[in-house]
C-alpha positions, 0 to 999 in steps of 0.5 A: 632708789636702789636697784637690785643687781640681777644676781640678787633678784628673787627668782620668778617661780612658776607653778602648775594648777590642778585640774578644774572645769573649763569655764568656757568649753563644757566638758573640758578640764583646764590647767594653768601655768602661773606665777605671782607678781611681786617686788620692784620688777613686777611691771617688767615681769608683767610686760614680758609675760604678756608678750608670751601670752600670759594674763593677769588676775589679781597678783597672779599672771597665768596662761592655760596649759591644758592637756590635749587642748589649745583653744585659748589663743592669746590675742592683741590689736596692732594699733598702727594697722587697726582700721575702724569698721562702719559699726565701730564708727557708729559706736564712737559717734553714739558715745561722743558725750562720754568723758573718759577719766584716768584714775589710780587703781583704787576701788570705790563703792560707786564702781562696785555697785556698777560692777555688781549690776553688770555681773547680775545682768551678764554673768549671773552664773559666774563666781564673780557675780557673788563677789563682795565689796572686799572681793572687788577691792582685792581684784582692783588693788592686788597685783597692781603693776602700772595699773590704772582704772579708766572711768567713763561718765556720761553728760550728767557725770554718772559712772557708766563704765570702767576698764581696769588696765595695765600699762605694759612696755609695749602697750596697754592690757585690758584686764577687765571691763564692766559697764551699764548694760542698759546702755545697749545702743552705746555698745559700751564694751566695744567703746572702751576698747576703742578708747584704749586703741586711741590712747595707745596711738597718742602715746606711740604704744604698738599694742592693746592686749585683749587676753584670750580668744576662743573660736566658737565662744560667745563670750569671746566673739567680740574680740574678733571684731577688732581687725587686724587681730594678732594671735600668738602661735608656736612661731610667735605673733602673727595675724589670727587668720594665719595662726594654725598652731595657737598656744605659743610657748614662752620666748 
């Protein structure tokens, strides 16, 4: 396989989006700095930008650059220091019969049906609730960068959860998860992240990247239950409790 010399590689171009209503904080406006993943260096770019607080969606890697607001804080779990809470131990026990299977990042109708049911129950007012099968295929297939889908199946083989995951140079990035919301006792969103932590430990990878955490956002509150949790500030990654200037800059 040929390798493109550094001077001949296409330049990674960054763009700034126009103002849009913030999906998390009412009355605020968001803007994003973003670039596209392409070519043989896509995995390397994704890893580098994830360490700098970016997040992938389709073939776009972005981070908020909102005027007068730095509420979106990039967070990750340092797996070597992670300690299971009592409630998280209960979650693992409740899911002992679940089989987690790694699949290529290729969308299926079975996954789409579960995804659609999840959106109707949890996010009925969002744009994702209106996604078609073609939209779902695009979400899974576009921008794949060492990307896999972990399927969770119960004792009968029924698909009850999925988590789209990017493999990074220093860990795993939880891109998006969805699951059977009727399985309330299983706390399935928590379970899927716990399994990523286990996988990182087994592969000697240091971090699970969770995207953004927003203080006071109900949708983001679950992320703070994984402790310790690191956040990116202007001085780099540190424990969330120690970061007083969230919204770190690119290294």
